[in-house]
C-alpha positions, 0 to 999 in steps of 0.5 A: 105820756102825752109826748109818747101818745102824740108820737104814736099818733104821728107814726100811724099817720105816716104809715097811712100816708106811705101806704097810699102811694103803694096802693094807688100805684098797684091800682094804676098798674092793674088798670094799665094792664087791663087797658093795654092787654086787648091791644097787645094781644091783638098785635101778637095774633096779627104777627103770629102764624094763622094756623098756629094761632088757632091752637090758642095760648097766645097772650102778649108775644107771637109764638110763630112770628110772621108778616103773612097776615099784613101782606094779605091785608095790604095786597087787597085791591083798591087798598091804596086808593081807599087809604088816600080817600080816607086820609083826605076825608079825615083832614078836610072833614075835620078842618071844615067841621071844626070851623063850622061848629066853632062859628056856630058855637060863637054865635049862639054863645053871644048874649045879644043873639036873640034866637040862641035859645030857639036854635039851641033847642032845635039842634038838641032835637036833631040829636034825638030825631032822625029822618031815616035812612031812605029820606036821607039817601034821597036828600043826598041824591037830590043835592048831588052828593051821591057818587061824590067825595063831598058826601063824606064831608058836607053831612058831618060839617055841623054836629049838634053835640060838638057845637054844644060842647064848644058853646059850653066852653065859650060860655065859661070865658069872661064877658069882660074880655069881649067888652074890653075888645069892643071898647077898643073898636074890635068887631065880632070877627076880630073877637072870635079870631084873636080872643076866643079861638086862642082860648078855645084850643083845648076844646078845639082839640077835643072836637077835632079828635072826635071828628077825626076818629069818626071820619077815619072809622067810617065805612057805611057811607062809602058802601051806601053812597059810593059803592059802585065807584071804586075811585071813591072807596075808603080804607075802612070799607075795603077792610070791611069787605076783606073781613066779610070775605075771610069770615065767610066760608065760601069766600075765604078759600078764594080770598086767602088762595093768593096769600103768602103762607097760611093765614086764617080769618082770625089772624087777618082780622087782627092785622086789619084791626091794627092797621085801622087803629095805628094812625089814631094811636099815633095822633092821640098822645099829641092831643091828650093834654088838650083833650083832657083839658077840653073835657074838664073845663068844657063841662063847667058852667059858671 
């Protein structure tokens, strides 16, 4: 009897264990569908005839395939110039912001630095207190940043949040590595470049992704500081103006007059959305491994 009872218990455990992967797989598939459906639906609408899309009923595949919506968006004036400026500000802004935040985080994470608590508190305060739009504009104007490309890069070089994320990650690196390097005669520059930076690749990738996405999607600073200079316009600002025009009933007729075929504000908005998010979707898979590692390890404080 004991053998029979033990066998029945083992069979029940095996059934429970075999059911879990099935349930887990179903949940993951549902999660993927819920996550991808809005993107695929937007893609389908962007590739569908605008007038036909007004009827509804478009889910994952376009009903009347067309490139008219993308042609309308790509024919927008200053779009190529805006794309060049956006790519330039994303690359330069990401590199400079990563360098600046990494250096500051390394300084503040040193135990021998006397002012690390005071500076950390000061940077945390800046996350909650803002000087306001008008004082910020006057400050940038006084510094000569308005009507300039560097207004896209310089103000975002130092971020309290990104600096604290990197600092938290650096605090998790054993101090013995720094002490052994100092015994061998290494200075702080060598320690930062040769020891800490290679170990901080995950958190660097995480911060770089944060900054790059912010730079790529930013349009308000172009409207505020470089509105009158078409040579410094950005892709997002041009797309924002296009969306505002096609949404406005008074401007939609003039905006869509030169379009090839029938397009609508909904279809043009979908095409502009796909164009905006496509570069980030292409870059994210290459940084996903470092992104997940940087978030998990960077949040652990020993």
